[in-house]
C-alpha positions in Angstrom: 71.8 16.0 -56.6 73.7 14.8 -53.8 71.9 13.6 -50.8 73.7 13.2 -46.8 71.9 10.1 -46.1 73.1 10.0 -42.4 70.2 7.8 -41.2 71.9 5.3 -43.2 74.6 4.7 -41.2 73.0 3.8 -38.0 72.5 0.0 -37.7 68.6 -0.9 -36.4 68.0 -1.3 -32.4 65.7 -4.6 -31.8 65.7 -6.0 -28.7 66.1 -9.9 -28.2 62.5 -10.2 -27.6 61.3 -8.9 -30.7 60.2 -11.4 -33.8 61.3 -10.3 -37.0 60.4 -12.4 -40.0 63.7 -13.7 -42.0 61.5 -12.3 -44.9 61.3 -8.6 -43.4 63.9 -5.7 -44.2 64.6 -3.1 -41.9 67.5 -0.7 -42.5 69.1 2.5 -40.9 68.2 4.4 -38.1 65.2 2.1 -36.4 64.6 1.3 -32.3 62.2 -1.2 -32.1 60.5 -1.3 -28.0 60.5 -5.2 -26.6 58.1 -7.4 -27.7 57.5 -6.3 -31.2 56.3 -8.5 -33.8 57.8 -7.6 -37.4 56.0 -9.7 -40.3 56.1 -11.1 -43.6 57.5 -8.9 -46.3 57.9 -5.7 -44.3 59.9 -2.9 -45.2 61.4 -0.4 -42.4 63.6 2.0 -43.8 65.0 4.3 -41.1 67.2 5.6 -44.0 66.4 9.4 -44.5 65.2 10.2 -40.9 64.3 8.1 -37.6 61.9 5.3 -37.1 60.6 4.4 -33.3 58.3 1.9 -32.5 57.0 1.4 -28.8 56.6 -1.9 -27.1 54.2 -4.7 -28.0 53.8 -3.2 -31.4 52.8 -5.8 -34.4 53.6 -4.7 -37.7 51.7 -7.4 -40.0 52.7 -8.9 -43.3 53.7 -6.3 -46.3 53.3 -3.4 -44.2 55.8 -0.3 -45.7 57.2 2.1 -42.6 59.2 5.1 -44.4 60.1 8.5 -43.7 60.1 12.1 -45.4 64.1 13.2 -45.9 64.9 15.7 -43.3 61.2 16.8 -42.7 59.0 13.8 -41.5 60.3 10.9 -38.5 58.0 8.6 -37.7 57.3 7.7 -34.6 54.7 4.9 -33.3 53.5 4.5 -29.7 52.9 1.0 -27.5 50.3 -1.6 -27.7 49.9 -0.3 -31.7 48.8 -2.6 -34.3 49.0 -2.3 -37.9 46.9 -4.3 -40.3 48.3 -6.5 -43.3 49.4 -3.8 -46.5 49.7 -1.0 -44.2 51.7 2.2 -45.1 52.9 4.5 -42.6 55.2 7.4 -44.1 56.4 10.6 -41.8 53.7 10.3 -39.3 53.1 9.8 -35.4 50.7 7.3 -34.0 50.0 7.2 -30.4 49.6 4.0 -28.2 46.8 1.5 -28.5 46.2 2.4 -31.7 44.8 -0.1 -34.9 46.0 0.7 -38.3 43.1 -1.5 -40.7 44.4 -3.7 -43.3 45.4 -1.6 -46.5 45.3 1.7 -45.3 47.6 4.8 -45.7 49.0 7.3 -42.8 50.8 10.4 -44.4 53.6 12.6 -43.6 52.4 14.8 -41.0 49.3 13.1 -39.9 49.0 12.8 -36.0 46.8 10.0 -34.8 46.2 9.9 -31.2 46.1 7.0 -28.4 43.0 4.7 -28.3 42.0 5.5 -31.7 40.8 2.6 -34.8 41.5 3.1 -38.7 39.4 1.7 -40.6 40.5 -1.0 -43.3 41.5 0.8 -46.6 41.4 4.2 -45.1 43.2 7.1 -46.2 45.1 9.5 -43.3 45.8 12.4 -45.5 48.9 14.6 -44.9 48.9 16.7 -41.7 45.2 15.1 -40.6 44.8 15.1 -37.0 42.8 12.3 -35.3 41.8 12.4 -31.7 41.7 10.2 -29.2 39.2 7.9 -28.4 38.0 8.0 -31.8 37.3 5.2 -34.8 38.1 7.5 -38.3 37.3 5.5 -41.7 37.4 6.4 -45.4 39.3 8.1 -48.3 40.0 10.4 -46.9 40.0 9.0 -43.3 37.2 10.8 -41.3 36.3 10.6 -37.5 32.9 8.8 -37.5 32.2 8.5 -33.9 33.8 7.9 -30.7 35.1 3.9 -29.9 32.9 1.6 -27.4 34.2 0.1 -24.5 34.2 -3.3 -25.9 36.7 -1.4 -28.9 39.0 0.1 -26.9 39.8 -3.5 -25.0 40.4 -4.6 -28.4 43.4 -2.5 -29.2 44.6 -4.1 -26.3 43.8 -7.6 -27.0 45.1 -7.2 -30.4 48.7 -6.3 -29.2 48.6 -9.4 -26.9 47.2 -11.7 -29.7 50.6 -10.9 -31.7 52.9 -11.4 -29.0 51.0 -14.5 -28.6 51.6 -15.7 -31.9 55.5 -14.9 -31.7 55.2 -17.0 -28.5 53.9 -19.7 -30.9 56.9 -19.2 -33.2 59.9 -19.3 -30.6 58.2 -22.7 -29.3 58.3 -24.2 -32.8 61.5 -23.2 -33.2 60.6 -20.3 -36.2 61.4 -17.3 -33.9 63.9 -14.9 -35.6 66.0 -12.6 -33.5 67.4 -9.6 -35.0 70.5 -10.8 -34.3 70.3 -13.8 -36.2 68.6 -12.2 -38.9 70.1 -13.0 -42.7 69.7 -9.1 -44.0 71.0 -8.0 -40.9 
């Protein structure tokens, strides 16, 4: 079998305002918005389709982002928090979303704006999670609307990770993509 990996010929587009930890690996057709943070041991593979990430999104330790060959790209909105160990594969995630630790979001899934996906959840292929909801479980099911305090938490989490990246910058541990060893 011979695959044409045209996306692999692209170089990631990552603004200087983004923190990318030295242990993270990013390749192919990947674009991050301003003030994103990519933490320890994250893998973002834009080798078989495009990956687009909005502004102020934080991708915590051990997350894996990938796509489906010529089928499903990965599109992520602004102010999204990915807890440790999340796998996002060929899906669409709106703005102000929190994906809890250890969750998996599969090909073709669509998560609307202002959503919390509970830790350890499995959002199956093609599943749609409507705006303003809490969904959890394996498979993930919508359980209730978010409270006002939960909605506020969505933006607060994104702001916390911007502050973490600023703290890393102040102590000299901030890594810009241009200085990354695996660039």
